[in-house]
C-alpha positions as CSV (number, residue, x, y, z in Angstrom):
1,M,-22.2,10.4,-56.1
2,A,-19.9,7.9,-54.4
3,Q,-21.0,5.2,-56.9
4,F,-20.4,7.5,-59.8
5,G,-16.9,8.3,-58.5
6,L,-16.1,4.6,-58.0
7,C,-17.2,3.8,-61.6
8,L,-14.9,6.6,-62.9
9,L,-12.0,5.3,-60.8
10,L,-12.4,1.8,-62.2
11,L,-12.7,3.1,-65.8
12,F,-9.6,5.3,-65.4
13,S,-7.5,2.5,-63.8
14,G,-8.3,0.2,-66.7
15,L,-7.4,2.9,-69.2
16,I,-4.1,3.6,-67.5
17,H,-3.2,-0.2,-67.2
18,H,-4.0,-0.6,-70.9
19,I,-1.7,2.3,-72.0
20,K,1.2,1.4,-69.7
21,S,1.2,-2.2,-71.0
22,H,2.0,-0.8,-74.5
23,I,4.9,1.4,-73.3
24,K,8.4,0.1,-72.9
25,K,9.1,-0.6,-69.2
26,E,11.8,1.5,-67.7
27,D,12.8,2.4,-64.1
28,K,10.8,5.4,-63.0
29,T,12.7,8.6,-63.2
30,S,13.5,10.5,-60.0
31,E,11.6,13.6,-59.3
32,K,13.0,16.6,-61.1
33,E,13.3,20.1,-59.8
34,R,11.6,21.5,-62.9
35,P,7.9,21.0,-62.7
36,N,5.6,19.4,-65.3
37,F,2.8,21.6,-66.7
38,I,-0.6,20.5,-67.7
39,I,-2.7,23.3,-69.1
40,I,-6.4,22.4,-69.6
41,L,-8.4,24.8,-71.7
42,A,-12.2,24.4,-71.8
43,D,-14.0,25.8,-74.8
44,D,-17.0,28.2,-74.4
45,I,-17.3,27.5,-70.7
46,G,-19.4,29.7,-68.4
47,W,-18.1,31.1,-65.1
48,G,-21.2,29.7,-63.5
49,D,-20.9,26.2,-65.0
50,L,-19.1,24.8,-62.0
51,W,-20.7,24.3,-58.6
52,V,-17.9,26.0,-56.7
53,N,-18.7,29.3,-58.5
54,R,-22.5,28.8,-58.4
55,P,-23.8,26.7,-55.5
56,D,-27.3,26.4,-57.0
57,N,-25.7,24.5,-59.9
58,S,-26.5,20.7,-59.5
59,T,-24.2,19.4,-62.2
60,P,-21.9,16.7,-60.9
61,T,-18.3,17.6,-61.5
62,P,-16.5,15.6,-58.8
63,W,-13.0,15.8,-60.5
64,L,-13.0,19.5,-61.0
65,D,-14.4,19.9,-57.5
66,S,-11.5,17.8,-56.3
67,L,-9.0,19.9,-58.3
68,M,-10.3,23.0,-56.6
69,L,-10.0,21.4,-53.2
70,K,-6.4,20.6,-54.0
71,G,-5.5,24.0,-55.4
72,K,-6.2,27.6,-55.6
73,R,-9.4,29.0,-57.2
74,F,-9.4,32.4,-59.0
75,T,-12.6,34.3,-58.9
76,D,-11.5,37.2,-61.1
77,F,-9.7,35.5,-63.9
78,H,-10.2,36.5,-67.5
79,S,-9.6,35.0,-70.9
80,P,-7.3,37.2,-73.1
81,A,-10.1,37.6,-75.6
82,S,-13.8,36.6,-76.0
83,T,-13.4,34.3,-79.0
84,C,-11.3,31.3,-80.0
85,S,-8.2,32.1,-82.0
86,P,-7.3,35.5,-80.4
87,S,-7.6,34.0,-76.9
88,R,-5.4,31.0,-77.7
89,A,-2.8,33.1,-79.5
90,A,-2.6,35.4,-76.5
91,L,-2.4,32.5,-74.0
92,L,0.5,30.9,-75.9
93,T,2.5,34.1,-76.5
94,G,1.6,36.3,-73.5
95,R,0.8,39.1,-75.9
96,H,-2.5,40.8,-77.0
97,G,-3.7,40.4,-80.5
98,L,-2.6,43.9,-81.4
99,R,1.0,42.6,-80.8
100,N,0.8,39.0,-82.0
101,G,-1.4,39.8,-85.0
102,V,-4.2,37.4,-84.2
103,T,-7.3,39.5,-83.7
104,H,-10.1,37.2,-84.9
105,N,-10.7,33.5,-85.8
106,F,-9.0,31.6,-88.6
107,A,-11.2,29.8,-91.1
108,V,-11.3,26.3,-92.5
109,G,-9.6,27.6,-95.6
110,S,-7.1,29.9,-93.9
111,V,-3.7,29.9,-95.5
112,G,-1.9,31.4,-92.4
113,G,-2.1,31.3,-88.7
114,L,-0.2,32.6,-85.6
115,P,2.6,34.6,-87.2
116,L,5.8,32.5,-87.4
117,N,7.9,35.2,-85.8
118,E,5.8,34.9,-82.6
119,T,7.2,32.6,-80.0
120,T,5.0,30.2,-78.0
121,F,5.8,28.9,-74.5
122,A,5.9,25.4,-76.0
123,E,8.9,26.5,-78.2
124,L,10.7,27.9,-75.2
125,L,10.1,24.9,-73.0
126,H,11.0,22.5,-75.8
127,D,14.3,24.2,-76.3
128,A,14.9,24.0,-72.5
129,G,14.6,20.2,-72.5
130,Y,10.9,19.7,-72.0
131,Y,8.8,17.1,-73.8
132,T,5.8,19.0,-75.3
133,A,2.4,17.8,-76.5
134,I,-0.9,19.2,-77.5
135,I,-4.1,17.3,-77.4
136,G,-7.3,18.9,-78.8
137,K,-8.2,22.1,-80.7
138,W,-5.4,24.2,-82.2
139,H,-7.2,27.0,-84.2
140,L,-4.0,28.9,-84.9
141,G,-3.3,27.7,-88.5
142,H,-3.2,24.2,-89.9
143,N,-1.0,24.5,-93.1
144,G,2.7,23.7,-93.3
145,S,4.7,25.7,-90.7
146,Y,1.6,26.8,-88.8
147,N,0.9,23.2,-87.6
148,P,1.6,22.7,-83.9
149,V,4.5,20.4,-84.5
150,H,6.3,23.4,-86.0
151,R,5.3,25.7,-83.1
152,G,7.1,23.9,-80.3
153,F,5.1,20.7,-79.8
154,D,6.7,17.3,-80.1
155,Y,3.3,15.7,-80.6
156,Y,-0.1,16.8,-81.8
157,F,-3.4,14.9,-81.7
158,G,-6.6,16.8,-82.3
159,I,-8.7,19.0,-84.5
160,P,-7.4,22.0,-86.4
161,Y,-10.2,24.4,-85.4
162,S,-13.6,24.4,-83.7
163,N,-15.7,21.2,-83.7
164,D,-18.6,22.9,-85.6
165,M,-16.3,23.8,-88.5
166,G,-17.0,20.7,-90.5
167,C,-19.6,18.0,-90.9
168,T,-19.6,14.6,-89.2
169,D,-21.5,11.4,-89.8
170,K,-23.2,11.6,-86.3
171,P,-23.8,15.3,-85.7
172,G,-24.0,16.4,-82.1
173,L,-26.5,18.8,-80.6
174,N,-26.5,22.3,-82.1
175,L,-28.8,25.2,-82.7
176,P,-29.6,25.2,-85.5
177,S,-29.1,21.5,-85.9
178,C,-26.8,20.4,-88.8
179,P,-27.2,17.4,-91.1
180,P,-24.6,14.7,-91.4
181,C,-21.9,14.7,-94.1
182,L,-22.8,13.9,-97.6
183,H,-22.0,10.4,-98.9
184,S,-22.3,11.3,-102.6
185,Q,-20.6,14.0,-104.7
186,Y,-23.8,14.3,-106.7
187,I,-26.0,15.5,-103.9
188,S,-26.3,19.2,-103.2
189,R,-27.7,20.5,-100.0
190,K,-27.7,24.1,-98.7
191,H,-27.9,24.6,-95.0
192,D,-27.1,28.0,-93.5
193,E,-24.5,28.0,-90.6
194,C,-23.5,24.4,-91.4
195,Y,-20.7,22.7,-93.3
196,T,-22.1,20.0,-95.5
197,K,-19.3,19.3,-98.0
198,V,-16.3,19.8,-95.7
199,S,-15.9,17.3,-92.9
200,L,-14.1,17.7,-89.6
201,P,-10.6,16.0,-89.7
202,L,-8.8,14.3,-86.8
203,I,-5.0,14.9,-87.1
204,E,-2.0,13.2,-85.6
205,N,1.1,15.4,-86.0
206,E,0.8,16.3,-89.7
207,T,-1.4,13.4,-90.9
208,I,-5.1,13.3,-91.3
209,F,-6.0,9.8,-90.3
210,E,-9.8,10.1,-90.0
211,Q,-12.2,12.4,-91.8
212,P,-14.9,12.9,-90.8
213,L,-14.0,12.1,-87.2
214,D,-16.3,10.4,-84.8
215,T,-17.1,13.2,-82.3
216,W,-19.0,10.9,-80.0
217,S,-15.8,9.0,-79.2
218,L,-13.5,12.0,-79.2
219,K,-13.5,12.4,-75.5
220,D,-12.2,8.9,-74.9
221,R,-9.6,9.3,-77.7
222,Y,-8.4,12.5,-76.1
223,A,-8.2,10.8,-72.7
224,T,-6.1,8.0,-74.1
225,A,-3.8,10.3,-76.0
226,A,-3.3,12.6,-73.0
227,V,-2.5,9.7,-70.6
228,N,-0.2,8.2,-73.3
229,Q,1.7,11.4,-73.5
230,I,2.1,11.7,-69.7
231,F,3.6,8.2,-69.6
232,T,5.7,8.8,-72.7
233,A,7.3,11.8,-71.1
234,S,7.7,10.5,-67.6
235,I,8.5,6.8,-68.2
236,S,10.0,6.5,-71.6
237,K,11.7,9.8,-72.2
238,K,12.2,10.7,-68.5
239,Q,11.8,14.4,-69.3
240,P,9.8,17.1,-67.6
241,F,6.8,17.7,-69.8
242,L,4.2,20.3,-71.0
243,L,0.8,18.9,-71.9
244,Y,-1.6,21.4,-73.4
245,V,-5.1,19.9,-73.5
246,A,-7.5,22.1,-75.5
247,L,-10.9,20.5,-75.0
248,A,-13.8,20.4,-77.5
249,H,-16.1,20.7,-74.5
250,M,-18.2,22.9,-74.1
251,H,-18.4,24.1,-77.7
252,V,-21.3,23.1,-79.8
253,P,-22.1,20.6,-81.2
254,L,-22.5,18.9,-77.8
255,F,-21.6,15.3,-77.5
256,H,-21.1,13.0,-74.6
257,N,-19.9,9.5,-73.7
258,A,-22.5,6.8,-73.9
259,F,-21.9,5.7,-70.3
260,L,-23.4,8.9,-68.8
261,N,-27.0,8.8,-67.6
262,V,-28.5,11.2,-70.1
263,T,-32.0,10.3,-69.1
264,T,-31.6,12.4,-65.9
265,Q,-29.5,15.1,-67.4
266,D,-30.0,17.8,-70.0
267,P,-27.5,17.7,-72.9
268,Y,-25.4,20.5,-71.6
269,T,-25.2,19.0,-68.1
270,A,-24.3,15.6,-69.6
271,S,-21.5,17.2,-71.7
272,L,-20.2,19.1,-68.7
273,S,-20.1,15.8,-66.7
274,D,-18.3,14.2,-69.7
275,M,-15.7,17.0,-69.7
276,D,-15.2,16.5,-65.9
277,S,-14.5,12.8,-66.4
278,L,-11.8,13.6,-69.0
279,V,-10.2,16.0,-66.5
280,G,-10.4,13.1,-64.0
281,T,-8.6,10.8,-66.4
282,I,-5.7,13.2,-66.5
283,M,-5.6,13.7,-62.7
284,Q,-5.6,9.9,-62.2
285,A,-2.7,9.4,-64.6
286,V,-0.7,12.0,-62.7
287,S,-1.6,10.4,-59.3
288,T,-0.9,6.9,-60.5
289,E,2.6,7.8,-61.6
290,Q,3.2,9.8,-58.4
291,L,4.1,12.9,-60.5
292,E,3.7,15.3,-57.5
293,N,5.8,17.9,-59.2
294,T,3.1,18.6,-61.7
295,L,1.2,21.9,-61.9
296,I,-2.3,21.6,-63.4
297,W,-3.9,24.8,-64.7
298,F,-7.6,24.6,-65.7
299,T,-9.2,27.6,-67.4
300,G,-11.4,28.6,-70.4
301,D,-10.9,30.4,-73.7
302,N,-14.0,32.6,-73.4
303,G,-17.5,32.7,-72.0
304,P,-20.5,30.7,-73.2
305,W,-22.1,31.1,-76.7
306,E,-25.4,32.6,-75.7
307,Q,-27.2,32.2,-79.0
308,K,-27.0,28.5,-78.6
309,C,-29.7,28.7,-75.9
310,Q,-30.0,25.4,-74.0
311,F,-26.7,24.2,-75.4
312,A,-24.8,27.2,-73.9
313,G,-23.3,27.6,-70.4
314,H,-24.1,29.9,-67.5
315,V,-22.4,33.2,-66.9
316,G,-23.3,33.2,-63.2
317,P,-24.1,36.7,-61.9
318,F,-22.2,38.4,-64.7
319,V,-25.2,39.0,-66.9
320,G,-24.4,42.4,-68.5
321,K,-27.8,43.9,-67.7
322,W,-27.0,47.2,-69.3
323,Q,-26.6,45.4,-72.6
324,T,-29.3,42.8,-72.3
325,S,-31.9,45.4,-71.4
326,R,-31.2,47.1,-74.7
327,G,-31.1,43.9,-76.8
328,G,-28.2,41.7,-77.6
329,G,-26.3,39.1,-75.6
330,S,-23.5,39.7,-73.1
331,A,-21.4,36.6,-73.2
332,K,-19.0,35.1,-75.9
333,R,-17.7,37.7,-78.4
334,T,-18.5,40.6,-76.1
335,T,-16.4,42.5,-73.6
336,W,-19.1,42.2,-70.9
337,E,-17.9,40.1,-68.0
338,G,-19.8,37.0,-69.2
339,G,-17.7,37.0,-72.3
340,H,-14.3,36.7,-70.7
341,R,-14.6,35.9,-66.9
342,V,-13.9,32.2,-66.8
343,P,-13.6,29.5,-64.1
344,T,-10.0,28.9,-63.2
345,V,-8.0,26.8,-60.8
346,V,-4.3,25.9,-60.4
347,A,-3.2,22.9,-58.3
348,W,0.4,21.9,-57.4
349,P,0.9,19.5,-54.5
350,K,3.0,20.8,-51.6
351,K,3.5,24.1,-53.5
352,I,0.0,25.7,-53.8
353,K,-2.1,25.9,-50.6
354,P,-5.0,23.5,-51.1
355,N,-8.6,24.7,-51.0
356,S,-7.6,28.4,-51.3
357,T,-9.1,31.3,-53.2
358,S,-7.7,34.4,-54.8
359,S,-9.6,37.5,-55.9
360,A,-6.6,38.9,-57.7
361,L,-7.3,40.4,-61.2
362,L,-5.7,37.9,-63.5
363,S,-5.7,36.8,-67.2
364,G,-4.8,33.9,-69.4
365,L,-2.0,36.2,-70.6
366,D,-0.3,35.4,-67.3
367,I,0.1,31.7,-68.1
368,F,3.0,32.4,-70.5
369,P,5.3,34.3,-68.1
370,T,4.3,32.2,-65.1
371,I,5.2,28.8,-66.4
372,L,8.4,30.0,-68.0
373,S,9.4,31.5,-64.7
374,L,8.7,28.3,-62.8
375,A,10.7,26.4,-65.4
376,G,13.6,28.8,-65.2
377,V,13.2,29.9,-68.8
378,K,13.5,33.5,-70.1
379,P,11.3,34.7,-72.9
380,P,12.8,36.6,-75.9
381,S,13.8,40.1,-74.9
382,D,13.2,41.7,-78.3
383,R,9.5,42.2,-77.7
384,R,7.1,43.2,-74.9
385,Y,4.5,41.2,-73.1
386,D,1.1,41.8,-71.5
387,G,1.0,39.0,-69.0
388,T,2.6,39.1,-65.6
389,D,4.4,36.4,-63.6
390,I,1.9,35.3,-60.8
391,T,4.2,32.9,-59.1
392,D,3.9,34.9,-55.8
393,I,0.2,34.6,-56.0
394,L,0.3,30.9,-56.7
395,L,2.8,30.0,-54.0
396,N,2.2,32.6,-51.4
397,D,-0.7,34.7,-50.0
398,S,-0.1,37.6,-52.4
399,D,-3.3,38.9,-53.9
400,T,-1.7,41.6,-56.1
401,G,-2.7,41.0,-59.7
402,H,-3.1,43.5,-62.6
403,K,-3.9,47.0,-61.7
404,S,-5.6,47.3,-65.1
405,L,-6.6,44.8,-67.8
406,M,-7.7,45.5,-71.4
407,H,-10.4,43.4,-73.1
408,P,-10.1,43.4,-76.9
409,N,-13.1,43.7,-79.2
410,S,-13.9,40.1,-80.2
411,G,-16.7,40.4,-82.8
412,A,-19.7,41.9,-81.1
413,A,-18.7,45.5,-81.7
414,G,-15.9,47.6,-83.1
415,Q,-12.8,46.6,-85.0
416,F,-11.3,43.2,-84.1
417,G,-8.6,43.4,-81.5
418,D,-9.1,47.1,-80.6
419,L,-8.7,47.7,-76.8
420,Q,-11.9,49.7,-76.1
421,T,-12.9,48.1,-72.8
422,V,-10.7,48.8,-69.8
423,R,-10.7,47.2,-66.4
424,L,-9.1,49.3,-63.7
425,K,-9.1,47.6,-60.3
426,H,-12.8,47.2,-59.5
427,H,-14.0,49.7,-62.2
428,K,-14.6,48.9,-65.8
429,A,-14.9,51.4,-68.7
430,F,-16.6,50.8,-72.1
431,Y,-15.7,53.0,-75.0
432,I,-17.9,50.9,-77.2
433,T,-20.8,48.5,-76.5
434,G,-22.7,46.0,-78.6
435,G,-24.2,42.7,-77.8
436,S,-23.8,39.4,-79.5
437,V,-26.8,37.5,-80.9
438,T,-29.1,36.4,-78.1
439,C,-30.9,33.1,-77.6
440,G,-33.9,34.7,-79.1
441,G,-32.0,36.1,-82.1
442,G,-31.8,39.7,-81.0
443,S,-28.6,41.7,-81.4
444,G,-27.5,44.8,-79.6
445,Q,-26.8,47.9,-81.6
446,Q,-23.2,49.0,-81.7
447,Q,-22.7,52.3,-79.7
448,Y,-19.6,54.4,-79.1
449,H,-19.3,56.1,-75.8
450,N,-17.4,59.4,-75.3
451,P,-17.1,59.7,-72.4
452,P,-17.1,56.0,-71.7
453,L,-19.6,54.1,-69.6
454,I,-18.0,53.2,-66.3
455,F,-19.3,50.5,-63.9
456,D,-18.2,49.7,-60.3
457,L,-18.0,45.9,-60.3
458,S,-17.6,45.7,-56.6
459,L,-21.2,47.0,-56.2
460,D,-22.6,46.1,-59.6
461,E,-21.2,42.8,-60.9
462,A,-24.2,42.5,-63.3
463,E,-23.0,45.7,-65.1
464,E,-26.4,47.3,-64.9
465,T,-26.0,50.9,-63.8
466,P,-23.0,53.0,-64.9
467,L,-21.6,55.7,-62.7
468,N,-22.9,59.2,-63.1
469,P,-20.5,61.1,-65.4
470,E,-20.9,64.2,-63.2
471,S,-19.8,62.4,-60.0
472,E,-16.4,62.9,-58.5
473,E,-15.8,59.1,-58.5
474,Y,-16.4,59.0,-62.3
475,R,-14.1,61.9,-63.0
476,S,-11.3,60.4,-60.9
477,V,-11.6,56.9,-62.4
478,L,-11.8,58.3,-66.0
479,K,-8.5,60.1,-65.6
480,E,-6.7,56.9,-64.6
481,V,-8.5,54.8,-67.2
482,E,-7.4,57.1,-70.0
483,R,-3.9,57.2,-68.6
484,E,-3.6,53.4,-68.5
485,R,-5.1,52.9,-71.9
486,E,-3.0,55.5,-73.6
487,A,0.1,54.1,-72.0
488,L,-0.6,50.6,-73.3
489,L,-1.5,51.8,-76.8
490,W,1.8,53.7,-77.0
491,D,3.7,50.7,-75.7
492,I,2.1,48.6,-78.5
493,A,2.8,51.2,-81.1
494,T,6.5,51.2,-80.2
495,D,6.8,47.4,-79.9
496,K,7.8,44.6,-82.3
497,V,4.4,43.6,-83.5
498,S,3.2,40.9,-86.0
499,S,0.6,40.7,-88.7
500,A,-1.4,37.5,-89.3
501,D,-2.2,36.2,-92.8
502,Y,-6.0,35.8,-92.9
503,T,-6.0,34.9,-96.6
504,V,-8.5,32.1,-97.4
505,N,-7.9,29.6,-100.2
506,P,-10.0,26.5,-101.0
507,A,-6.7,24.6,-101.5
508,A,-5.9,25.2,-97.8
509,V,-8.9,23.2,-96.5
510,P,-7.7,20.0,-94.8
511,C,-8.8,17.1,-97.0
512,C,-7.7,13.5,-96.7
513,Q,-9.2,12.3,-100.0
514,P,-10.2,15.1,-102.4
515,H,-12.0,12.8,-104.7
516,N,-14.2,11.3,-102.0
517,P,-17.4,13.0,-100.7
518,A,-16.6,15.2,-97.7
519,C,-12.9,14.2,-98.1
520,R,-13.8,10.9,-96.5
521,C,-11.0,8.6,-95.3
522,H,-9.9,6.4,-92.4
523,R,-6.3,5.4,-91.8
524,L,-5.6,2.8,-89.2
525,K,-3.0,3.8,-86.6
């Protein structure tokens, strides 16, 4: 392990030296009172993917382990939704999909995106003098005003949606496996669940400069771009900064850097190690520039994609046994714990107690109000929010999180975005159940429950045996669950809400060269 860490350190030091040599030398800015923010969002990561959450996990993640030792780990932290676009929209706005309008994923040909009257934390920080950048996956609209550079970010480098939503010349590992992009317009090939004629673009700001992108080098390019933006903000511009890094890891197709020892690792483990090294690059850049006043927040957009079998992550003990025993999966796209409970850590030197743990009930919705509060920025007052400022939890020993948390339907059952699963302290109520597709191909039947199923997570984290509806405990919990749910639904009904445009048009597909097969092009930077 020590040799592995030394190799990474040498690699990161060389990368940092290379980037700094290309940036105009200026005297280092003095430490500002306003903190820098680095939000790292892993894709389709399992709660049990990290050793600190599942000690029997042997995957080497030294950098994330180090981040946990330097900060506070959250054991009961949840993504705002169980699939990509709704989770990201809620994270950026602090509002559920029923408020911000984003209830399911946008497509390759989507005309719209996150409604333009919704305000992201990037917009607010930018207006307050922050330099803002996003590296990685956006998935909230890629046309015109929906591009990240029009949503508060000074700089954008990444892919417009998930890395399986377009072909590449060197496909990664997926189930089913997908063929490479076509090289001729006269070849026709049908392959279910794969994109064969639309290739995955790599975009800088508003320009496609590579299509299809080389996914096998994407991690290194993200690392270079992330470090570059840190130095641009802290050295050249001398501004506090927000860096939002939305990783392609651990979403299929899996890919990894060639230097990893894949002969002793399965593909998922190799990709997890690759993600860890990218996190390490960012941590090293912050350390090298002595940017102590930098808060790093690592979390996930949702749980693992169970139907991808060996290419999917581990949910830990949150296996959703009630559902799996009846067919169907209990991870991504579901409201079972495995679908939205995600590994999370926040580190901030001299501010957050190192190697600490919190069991507070928290959500990705809380990122919006918390970083704005720490930056001294007020959100718009003409709308309501679902996140809560957790500054006291981060900086002190408070363990008071949400009393209740709503988990929106994310594709496994019910109407997209509806709030039909309610967490109340350590109890959880399901008004609807239905499993996602399993590794074996099974799918749980959608069922409505009136009265709802209620589980006690403090005794049954696997969600196996619901409470007896005739019990006093059940009746007491049900009253409070219904009160909390009805209050939130009324609050949404009387709020300023948005509606997303989910229209699909072939003309909206990102395409660098329409006359070339798979829109093929490459522009030198």
